[in-house]
Phi, psi and omega in degrees: 000138185289143174249006182287149177258115182252015185296337182292349182261005189298330186268000178290148169304144181302330182278339171278321177300327179308319182296322178293318179296321178297318177302317180291317184294332182263010183288343179251130179278356186271000183215164177265135175286138174245104185260100175253026183276324184248147190270033177286115185291151175258021174230158181203163180274122184268324185302312180291337176285318176298321178296321179299316180293319179294319175302321180298322177300315180293319182299318180292322175303315180297320179295320184289345179297327188291321186231040183298336183287344182280332176050049183217031182069026185257127179236171180228181178292138182293144182263124185290325183300123178078001185295321182298317178296318179295325179291319178297323176294320178299315179297321179295320180290338183238032185294343179266003183265150178298140178095339184294311180299321180297316180296321176301314181296323180298311181295320180296315181296315182299321180287313187284319187264332186244355178069027180267126179294133186295324181292329176288320182293314183293326178294317178297320181293317181293311181297321179293318179300316182292336181062036189262357177223159178296150175296121178224125354296156183295333180294318178182145175302143191301308182286328175298320179296318179297318184289314178295323176299319178294321178296315178297322177299318180295317188272334187259340189259341183055233178265007180290136177291146179297144183259017181119172183292152174222156180256156181232137176244118178282125183237167180277068181088170180293331180293322175296321178301315178301315181300311183297320183296311180296321180299311186289324174303316182287312183302328185263010176072016179279338168227154179218170180304134180097337173296148184262148174246124175267135180236130172284100186257150003295156185207156174311126195302326178301332176295331176283329190267337182287309186304322181284353180303149184304327182287345178247311179049055182248118178299146181257135174247121178283127168251095195277133169280146183260119180300322181291346177249033181055045173059045173249172182267145171271163176300322181296320178291317180295331179297337177299331182293345180286348178295117184293345178284347173279118183261330186229139174237119179249135179218141171256123185219117355301154189290158175227112021257353183299334179061052179230134178276157172295130177295159178305321180292317180293321178300317178295324180291318176298314181298322180296319179297316182291311185290326186260324184259326185228063180294351179265355188288136173274126183242133173241116177250123180261105190250033185305324186263007183300329182288348176267354184268158173275132173052052185283139172226134183265157169299337177300330177275325185277328181232065190297327182287331188263347200247128165268127179259124176254128178224146175231143177273000190299312191277310186294322183259005180061054189227039182299327180285341180284335183058066183242114179220175181206147170244131179240141181213130178294150181296325175267107188210157183285340179294313177293324177298318180294324176298317180294333184268002180297151176298154185302320182295324176292320178299323180294321176298317180290329174303316179293321182300317187254013186294337180284349185265330186196160175279350179234070185298336181290346179275353182288123182288160181303316184294329177281337171290326173304316181296311182296314182295332179295344180232034177055031176065307185299335181252027180306324183291348176245023180281175173095161176291152179300152183294323174299323176301316183293326179291318177295322176299317179299318181291323173300314181298317179296324179295325175293320179292325182279347181279064188290333178266006178057037181292312178294316182299313181294325178295317181294314180295317180297323182297309184288329181286328175293322178295322177300313180298319180297316178300311182297314181301320183279349169275352177092022179234157181281126180299139180216126178240135171270159183303332183264001180289142181250319173074019170296319167242168164222146181253112179276110173282107188292329176294314180294318180298316179299318180292321180294329183271316189236005175101164187294322182299317178295319180299318179295320176298318180303314181288315182299328180264011174053048181277347185299313181289320179300330181305316184297319181287321176298318181298316180293316185290319187269333187235347182081013180266132180247119172236167179253149181284137176296332181304323181292348177251015180067041171271133186286308184282155175302124188202167179224133177270129176245123170281130179258017186254341197244006178230175180275164179298321179298324180288326175291329174298319178294318180299317177300316181293320179293320178299317178298321180299315181293319177300320180295323178294320176298323180294325175298317178298316179298318183296327178291326179281336183230070184292000000 
């Protein structure tokens, strides 16, 4: 049993602490490190990737048509005239190759369901794959925006009727989306120092760490989810949102790290507070894990005027390295209303800020200010995600739209939920899932686990002696297992976050057994003190 004192690391961000835990876990050459600290999935979608590669073969052929006489690896810009016919011939010539059937289905679906002309779509896809022209429009390629918008409608709205058109900004992952939103709110005077940010906690740690930064200096108000109520909100917590000094409400749904979606009843209660009590509130909903939930509905559907929707393709499609994210905002929204209501002196300052973009800067919508601000305004014309990124994003979105029987979705959900059961069983407890549980992560409440295994008296001793934080270091030092502390996500009780996405089922069995082993060692210590 370790005698080291690790209390000096308590204030580190969980993702910085992870590096220290990894250092400890790899200190022994006699074992393999099991890192369940970060949520990088070990599964991914293959069909849209094969389609991307097959599209690339055609795109390069199209480029080589322009300068074929040079015979020197020299290509040109693809020619749109006749491209659709050439593509259909290409598909026929490669009908036995992977990705071909998927590409056929993509063009057919886009034409039949979204009204996108096939010759326009294939030209955008070819040109985008080659990355041979600047992204135009800079916010997002036109057809890519329509397709990603349709995908978000399918995944975020459930059975909710659409509340009107919305725009999409393609970003370099969900983290870029978070950065841009806070920047543009501040640059445009929609938030100022001293304004409060409400956070639905527990929450992804950067949401906790951004508002206090010197450039924002915004106090944080916790709107706490209750673990005993399956991580839903109480009326008393939601009532905090009625405070007019709270300007922004950020929520991750399904939550991170508890990995629980807002229940339909809770979603309605949150929406009622916003729609009836705080129609001026700026809402940011981070719905990255929504595609792993059953019957998911976003606040973006329930509070369309107030809500910016942040989505990332990273987790569901296994694309963390691609950096593919999106911000969606309805055309009728409180952000644009707030811009129109700014004092004249603030508007004049903003006129100067955006004067290089248009002769009527006050007409620039909030979502397009996000685009401009992401490139310090002066480089607005080179903003946006790269075109190859946008094409892969489009193909991911199309694969989601084409998955009408939810074959990929059910496989992904089944995989992580089976891992959850395996982890629980090997910790020595009976697996239990609530209807709103998603299980991309699971939060091990160490006090509850101790009590379930060895009784309430031991659990109280565990907490009184502050063994929860020490548990993570002991686990890393003795077994090579890396988990993250719940404290870094504003979890009240001593806890550890386990990602259920990035290891094998056999490895989760080991993690469960090792966690039980460390708890048992603490119990031995307790038994010596309480013979």
